[in-house]
C-alpha atoms as one frame of an Amber mdcrd trajectory, in Angstrom:
protein
 -14.970 -10.875  14.830 -15.572  -7.469  13.171 -15.937  -7.688   9.855 -15.183
  -3.985   9.421 -11.966  -4.196  11.534  -8.892  -4.082   9.549  -5.079  -4.416
  10.927  -1.865  -2.647   8.902   1.141  -3.594   9.457   4.008  -1.341   8.062
   5.774   1.235   7.253   5.976   5.666   8.018   6.744   8.468   6.522   6.097
  11.755   5.451   5.689  12.766   1.669   7.664  15.777   0.219   5.148  16.522
  -2.906   6.455  18.892  -5.631   4.474  19.200  -8.745   4.724  20.575 -11.933
   5.259  20.418 -15.488   8.603  20.559 -16.455   9.164  18.565 -12.763  13.186
  16.708 -13.716  15.725  18.661 -12.207  18.718  19.573 -13.725  22.493  20.408
 -12.637  22.911  24.406 -11.961  19.675  24.950 -13.045  16.401  25.969 -10.401
  12.979  25.363 -11.789   9.931  26.355 -10.120   7.364  24.596  -9.805   3.815
  24.554  -9.467   2.432  22.952  -6.215   4.222  21.451  -2.639   2.632  19.338
  -0.220   4.129  18.041   3.231   1.718  15.213   3.313   1.065  11.789   5.473
   3.508   9.034   3.015   3.818   5.249   2.689   2.110   2.668   1.263   0.205
   1.027   4.331  -0.642   4.365   5.780  -2.300   5.782   2.627  -4.175   2.471
   2.263  -4.665   2.380   6.019  -6.136   5.441   5.599  -8.118   5.078   2.177
 -10.091   1.921   4.665 -11.220   4.938   7.579 -12.797   6.906   4.712 -14.195
   4.000   3.566 -15.310   3.676   7.366 -14.044   0.763   7.892 -12.309   0.474
  11.377  -8.770   0.623  11.428  -5.180   0.025  13.993  -2.488   0.591  12.523
   0.659  -0.977  13.989   4.578   0.886  13.328   7.628   2.738  14.754   8.402
   6.542  13.824  11.040   9.158  15.290  10.537  11.778  18.076  10.573  14.040
  15.740   8.393  16.812  13.537   7.926  13.947  11.139   7.315  12.049  13.539
   4.059  13.397  15.137   2.497  15.010  11.740   2.050  11.492  11.247   0.263
  10.619  14.086  -1.333  13.484  13.694  -2.942  12.619  10.292  -3.590   9.338
  10.942  -5.535   9.895  13.901  -7.360  13.084  11.849  -8.260  10.563   9.437
 -10.256   7.954  11.745  -7.112   5.432  12.559  -6.327   4.441  15.702  -2.563
   5.308  16.456  -2.406   3.878  19.863   0.101   0.437  18.754   2.753   3.019
  16.403   5.896   3.618  18.795   7.444   6.446  18.985  11.621   6.083  19.046
  13.100   8.889  20.705  16.845   7.477  18.954  15.585   7.221  15.822  14.577
   9.835  12.741  11.317   8.932  10.653  11.544   8.106   7.020  10.614  10.729
   4.319   9.933  10.316   0.625  10.688  12.913  -2.102   8.030  13.071  -5.160
   8.245  14.427  -8.064   5.552  13.988 -10.166   3.958  15.286 -13.507   0.699
  14.164 -13.386   0.570  11.394 -15.143   3.369   9.767 -13.070   6.193  10.538
 -10.180   9.227   9.560  -9.463  10.624   8.753  -5.485  13.377   9.418  -3.649
  13.857   8.278  -0.284  15.365   8.163   3.005  14.753   5.222   4.978  14.578
   6.366   8.764  12.262   4.318  10.469  10.460   2.829   7.544  12.814  -0.530
   7.725  12.609  -1.036  11.694   8.824  -2.456  12.203   9.692  -5.841  13.439
   8.019  -8.625  15.653   8.979  -7.066  19.380   6.217  -4.055  18.120   3.408
  -6.532  17.042   0.974  -6.936  19.984  -1.522  -9.622  19.816  -3.628  -6.781
  21.101  -3.416  -5.278  17.878  -5.569  -8.206  16.660  -8.935  -8.706  18.508
 -11.707  -8.447  16.711 -10.038  -7.486  13.224 -11.190  -9.963  10.472  -8.586
  -8.391   8.462  -4.594  -8.251   8.014  -2.745  -5.569   6.227   0.662  -4.506
   5.336   2.581  -2.245   2.588   6.076  -2.095   1.099   7.264  -6.210   1.565
  10.662  -4.873  -0.043  11.298  -1.839   2.442   9.583  -3.116   5.455  13.482
  -4.960   5.507  13.376  -6.034   9.175  10.085  -7.672   9.120  11.170  -9.924
   5.635  11.411 -13.360   7.468   8.686 -12.742   9.645   5.746 -11.896   7.581
   5.013 -15.770   6.566   4.269 -16.655   9.860   2.173 -13.202  10.586  -0.245
 -14.624   7.897   0.016 -17.659   9.127  -1.136 -17.329  12.457  -3.616 -15.013
  10.987  -5.280 -17.380   9.114  -5.240 -19.660  11.576  -7.006 -17.614  13.576
  -9.691 -17.016  10.397  -8.590 -13.685   9.056  -8.050 -12.751   5.676  -4.776
 -11.116   4.713  -3.171  -9.156   1.816  -0.115  -7.493   1.070   1.089  -4.569
  -1.372   4.642  -5.110  -2.811   6.091  -1.559  -4.292   9.610  -2.029  -5.957
  12.460  -3.524  -4.908  15.116  -0.640  -4.635  18.425  -3.182  -5.147  16.315
  -5.006  -7.523  17.184  -8.123  -5.745  13.334  -9.100  -5.887  14.052 -11.951
  -2.396  11.661 -14.288  -4.470  11.877 -17.516  -2.154  10.071 -14.999   0.637
   7.201 -13.907  -1.616   6.717 -17.618  -2.802   6.285 -18.623   0.850   4.258
 -15.843   1.918   1.889 -15.940  -0.649   0.874 -19.606   0.381  -0.511 -17.618
   3.487  -2.042 -14.497   1.126  -5.667 -14.119   0.147  -5.193 -10.907  -2.125
  -1.797  -9.730  -3.476  -2.117  -6.588  -5.449   1.315  -5.390  -7.126   1.432
  -3.160  -9.844   1.716  -4.379 -13.126   5.970  -3.786 -13.816   6.237  -5.020
  -9.843   4.693  -8.797 -10.983   5.831  -8.291 -14.295   9.093  -9.004 -12.940
   9.011 -10.426  -9.642   7.425 -13.565 -11.755   9.790 -12.698 -14.877   6.348
 -13.230 -17.088   6.695 -10.955 -20.569   3.144  -9.374 -20.517   0.309 -10.207
 -18.205  -1.036 -12.783 -20.562   2.048 -15.084 -19.796   1.911 -14.024 -15.926
  -0.828 -16.960 -15.245   1.530 -19.388 -16.137   4.570 -18.142 -13.698   2.263
 -17.301 -10.529   3.898 -19.905  -8.043   1.201 -22.734  -5.903   0.168 -22.227
  -3.574  -1.499 -18.670  -3.066  -4.323 -16.411  -3.143  -6.021 -14.343  -5.584
  -3.336 -11.768  -7.443  -4.417  -8.972  -8.557  -2.977  -6.578 -10.521  -2.544
  -2.868 -10.860  -2.697  -1.731 -14.589  -3.331   2.078 -14.338  -4.955   3.247
 -16.932  -5.579   0.017 -18.767  -7.396  -0.961 -15.301  -6.662  -4.452 -13.573
  -6.786  -7.354 -13.555  -7.793 -11.034 -10.643  -6.158 -13.742 -11.420  -7.273
 -16.505  -8.873  -6.190 -19.782  -7.838  -8.742 -21.780  -9.469  -7.085 -20.195
 -12.677 -10.205 -17.916 -13.287  -9.164 -14.302 -14.872 -11.632 -11.076 -13.962
 -11.122  -7.523 -15.729 -12.235  -4.331 -13.543 -12.564  -1.442 -16.166 -11.031
   1.960 -15.628 -12.031   5.193 -15.233 -11.061   8.206 -16.782  -9.932  11.381
 -15.137  -7.235  13.998 -15.337  -4.912  13.386 -12.747  -3.216  16.062 -10.876
  -0.272  13.710  -8.668  -0.890  10.169  -9.126   0.364   9.041  -5.937  -0.792
   7.146  -3.322  -3.404   5.914  -6.379  -2.153   1.920  -6.160  -2.660   2.222
  -2.308  -6.401   3.867  -2.477  -6.511   1.075  -4.837  -6.016  -1.934  -2.230
  -8.126   0.378   0.255 -11.140  -0.218  -2.327 -10.452  -3.745  -2.846 -10.243
  -4.150   0.599 -13.169  -2.922   1.578 -14.933  -3.997  -1.470 -14.382  -7.889
  -0.218 -14.433  -7.295   3.284 -17.833  -6.349   2.258 -18.718  -9.497   0.264
 -18.832  -7.882  -3.133 -18.336 -10.442  -6.138 -14.051  -9.876  -8.137 -15.278
  -7.621 -11.061 -17.305  -5.318  -8.693 -14.587  -5.134  -6.576 -12.379  -4.828
  -8.971 -14.932  -1.847 -10.546 -14.388  -0.434  -6.789 -10.946  -0.129  -6.564
 -10.645   1.494 -10.091 -12.820   4.243  -8.781 -10.784   4.991  -5.519  -7.600
   5.103  -7.328  -8.171   7.383  -9.524 -10.818   9.176  -7.224  -6.647   9.499
  -5.316  -5.467  11.140  -8.213  -7.426  14.200  -8.292  -5.308  16.003  -5.589
  -1.555  16.263  -5.074  -0.734  13.981  -2.322  -1.889   9.802  -1.855  -3.906
   9.929   1.713  -7.206  11.445   2.941  -9.148  11.393  -0.329 -11.592   8.607
   0.346 -14.167   9.916   2.285 -17.727   8.125   2.085 -19.309  11.489   3.119
């Protein structure tokens, strides 16, 4: 088993990023923005690109439409060193797209789902996992058709000796599907939510009150706290904190996904929890220094 090989199973879409200081739309008004980018989007893809930039071998499993956005996603992943031979191109579908409005400190998102929710077990070949030591996915709530199947996939991965991780994302319907999430956590080594997500899902008043609300059994819950850094809650009751890095952000799109890449890479290298948190925070901070979430982590 190759400790530096990771399989990412996830959604693929483009990000249409508009950046400016006064970014909020107003009816019957035209505003000018400071920057615009067409960029590789999706939590899963940005994490995959980050892992590849950090020197890991990454195979991506997904589906896109046979359209310009789909071809862009495939070419960007390949350019960043991510394997795409297990990405299905469906001529009958349209690739998803997210409109991101960012003022540097935060962002608003509008998403057309397209193929984002179309990953299903039938698209995930066993050969994709050959030699891999870790399995990751992002966007638990957006990948609607896979939601009933993640526990089975992670259980199979754990039984084969692989570690597992996932990022949840915000639930647009705010239903939270807590039962399936709890089942999945039993087979997850590293759960990687943001602070707002995890407090909402587990109905905790604050981070200090979170441990009492977390289900058992579970692995490590690693909470991304933005400017406050990050905290990791071990299954044994341990708590560790990672210091933040002070930067002047240009665009926060994908910062959490870059954090995910840093955490996974650090843990697969054998770093302890505090070291992994610090490294992941550095990766997240670096990703905010340019527009777009992918392609900002590179050891060279």
